[in-house]
C-alpha positions in Angstrom: -0.1 0.0 0.3 1.5 3.3 -1.0 2.1 6.2 1.4 0.0 9.5 1.2 2.9 11.3 0.4 4.3 13.7 -2.8 5.1 11.4 -5.7 8.3 13.4 -5.8 11.1 14.3 -3.3 13.9 17.2 -3.8 17.0 15.7 -5.8 20.4 17.7 -5.3 23.0 16.7 -7.8 25.9 18.2 -5.9 25.3 16.5 -2.5 24.2 13.3 -4.0 27.6 13.0 -6.0 29.3 13.8 -2.8 27.3 11.1 -0.6 28.0 8.4 -3.4 31.4 9.2 -4.4 32.8 5.7 -3.2 29.9 3.5 -4.7 29.9 1.7 -8.0 27.5 2.5 -10.7 25.8 -0.7 -9.9 25.5 0.6 -6.2 24.3 3.8 -7.0 21.4 2.4 -8.9 20.5 0.2 -6.1 20.7 3.0 -3.6 18.2 5.3 -5.8 15.6 2.3 -6.3 15.9 1.7 -2.5 15.2 5.2 -1.8 12.2 5.4 -4.3 10.9 2.3 -2.7 10.9 3.8 0.8 9.2 7.0 -0.3 6.5 5.2 -1.6 6.1 2.6 1.4 7.5 4.1 4.3 10.4 1.4 4.9 11.9 -1.2 3.1 11.7 -5.0 4.1 15.2 -6.2 5.3 15.0 -10.0 4.2 17.5 -10.9 1.6 15.0 -11.9 -1.3 13.0 -8.8 -1.0 15.9 -6.6 -1.1 17.2 -8.0 -4.2 13.7 -7.8 -5.8 13.8 -4.0 -5.0 17.5 -3.1 -5.7 18.3 -5.4 -8.5 21.3 -6.6 -7.0 22.3 -9.5 -4.2 22.6 -9.0 -0.5 26.3 -9.1 -0.7 26.7 -6.5 -3.6 24.4 -4.0 -1.1 27.1 -4.2 1.8 28.0 -0.5 1.2 24.6 0.6 0.2 23.0 -0.8 3.4 25.4 1.4 5.5 23.3 4.4 4.4 20.1 2.6 6.0 19.0 2.1 9.7 17.4 -1.0 10.8 14.6 -1.1 12.9 12.3 -4.1 14.4 8.7 -4.0 13.9 6.0 -6.7 14.7 9.0 -9.2 14.8 10.0 -8.3 11.3 13.0 -6.2 10.3 13.1 -3.2 8.3 15.4 -0.3 6.8 15.0 3.2 6.5 17.1 6.1 5.7 16.7 8.6 8.2 17.5 11.8 5.9 14.8 10.9 3.5 12.1 10.9 5.9 13.0 14.4 7.4 12.9 15.4 3.6 9.2 13.6 3.5 8.3 15.8 6.6 9.4 19.0 4.7 7.6 17.9 1.7 4.6 17.3 3.6 4.8 20.8 5.4 5.1 22.4 2.2 2.4 20.9 0.6 -0.1 21.7 3.9 1.0 25.2 3.7 -0.1 25.2 -0.1 -3.4 23.5 0.5 -3.7 26.2 3.2 -3.5 29.0 0.8 -5.4 27.4 -1.6 -8.4 27.7 0.8 -7.8 31.1 1.3 -8.1 32.2 -2.4 -4.3 31.6 -3.5 -1.6 34.0 -2.6 -2.4 37.2 -1.0 -2.1 39.9 -3.4 1.1 41.7 -4.0 1.4 45.4 -2.2 2.1 48.1 -4.9 5.6 49.8 -3.9 4.6 53.0 -2.0 4.8 55.9 -4.7 4.3 53.8 -7.9 0.4 53.6 -7.7 0.4 54.1 -11.2 3.4 52.8 -12.8 2.7 54.5 -16.3 2.9 57.9 -14.9 6.7 58.9 -15.9 8.7 60.8 -13.0 10.9 63.7 -13.1 14.4 62.5 -14.2 15.8 64.2 -10.8 13.1 62.6 -8.5 14.8 59.7 -6.5 13.6 56.6 -7.2 11.7 55.0 -4.0 13.6 52.1 -2.5 12.0 48.6 -2.9 12.7 46.0 -0.6 12.9 42.7 -2.4 11.6 39.8 -0.7 14.3 37.3 0.3 14.3 34.0 -1.4 12.6 30.9 0.1 15.1 28.4 1.7 15.8 25.6 -0.2 14.7 22.4 1.4 17.3 20.2 3.3 19.4 17.9 0.5 18.9 14.3 0.4 22.6 13.4 1.4 23.3 15.9 4.4 26.2 18.1 3.7 29.7 17.7 5.6 28.9 17.8 9.1 31.7 20.0 9.6 29.9 23.0 8.0 27.6 23.4 11.0 24.0 24.2 11.4 22.7 21.5 9.4 22.1 19.3 12.8 20.0 22.2 14.2 17.9 22.4 10.9 17.4 19.0 10.8 16.1 18.7 14.5 13.8 21.3 14.0 12.0 19.1 11.3 10.8 17.0 14.2 7.7 17.3 16.6 8.5 19.2 19.8 7.1 16.2 21.9 9.2 13.4 19.8 12.3 15.6 20.4 11.4 15.2 24.2 10.9 11.5 23.9 14.2 11.4 22.2 16.1 13.0 24.4 14.6 10.9 27.4 15.1 7.4 25.4 18.4 5.6 26.4 19.0 4.1 22.9 19.4 6.7 20.2 19.3 4.5 17.4 17.0 4.7 14.1 15.6 8.4 14.4 13.5 8.2 11.1 12.2 4.5 12.0 11.3 5.8 15.5 9.4 9.1 13.8 7.4 7.1 11.8 6.5 4.7 14.5 5.6 8.1 16.7 3.2 9.3 14.0 1.6 5.9 13.8 1.0 5.8 17.6 -2.5 7.7 18.0 -3.1 6.4 21.5 0.5 6.9 23.2 0.2 8.8 26.6 1.0 12.5 27.0 4.8 13.2 26.7 5.0 14.0 30.6 3.6 10.4 31.3 5.7 8.9 28.4 8.9 10.4 30.1 8.1 9.2 33.6 7.6 5.7 32.4 10.9 5.6 30.3 12.8 7.0 33.6 11.1 3.7 35.4 12.3 1.6 32.6 15.8 2.9 33.2 15.8 1.6 36.6 14.5 -2.0 35.4 16.9 -4.8 35.5 16.2 -5.6 31.8 17.3 -2.2 30.5 20.5 -2.1 33.0 21.4 -5.7 31.7 24.8 -6.1 29.9 25.1 -2.0 29.7 21.4 -1.7 28.2 22.1 -4.6 25.7 18.6 -5.4 26.0 17.0 -2.0 25.7 14.7 -2.3 22.7 14.8 -0.1 19.7 12.7 3.5 20.2 10.4 2.2 16.9 9.9 -1.1 18.3 9.2 0.3 22.0 6.6 2.6 20.3 5.1 0.2 17.9 4.8 -2.4 20.8 3.1 -0.1 23.2 5.9 -1.1 25.6 4.7 1.9 28.0 1.7 -0.8 28.8 4.3 -3.2 30.1 4.5 -4.2 33.7 7.8 -3.9 35.5 9.2 -6.9 37.5 11.9 -6.0 40.1 13.8 -9.3 41.0 15.6 -9.0 44.0 19.1 -10.4 43.7 20.2 -13.4 45.6 22.6 -11.4 47.9 19.5 -9.6 49.1 18.5 -12.9 50.8 21.9 -13.7 52.2 21.5 -12.0 55.4 17.9 -12.3 55.8 16.5 -14.3 58.7 13.2 -16.0 58.8 
């Protein structure tokens, strides 16, 4: 089932070339096919058979390409997403909503005539000073599909601003920060999640559970998995250590 999204996404040749400089022509083609599939479906099935059908090459040849995707679990199945593409999707959907809202208002607001030029056909005295016109600043370009060099600065803040505030609060509180794009997808789908304050309290309680503390947090689920499976409904069981009973008298 195709996602309700724009039929196209922004493509920036320079950034794409820089991001795929060390991929072969075959790998670049597979990368584009995977991005297109994610744009339509929202996620890419991770199993080798489907990956080969979508990309056109074997799993072994996809080794370098798959480094550009994040793996996450949903309903006991594994999927891949390119986080940056989901940010671009959010920007595109926001732009469409703005255009739709303008359309309901009758289109763009009429342009204001510059002061002193109510009738542009009337010629002015050559000695008269021309009125200064303030040109509108050009709209910023959407973020590129391939993020620029992180040393450039400023792009991390721009990308962060594309996420809902409540989601950012959740992300800040959650201890395993993996596959943010997948987590955002799950966040948008979860319509019955608790208020963010309650959700953060539950996460803090989970941080104290033995399961999350075991082996330095190895068993903490991915954020997308935790959301998809509504793990905030889990009951926490605290098992006492054997040493707790060592000096207990009955």
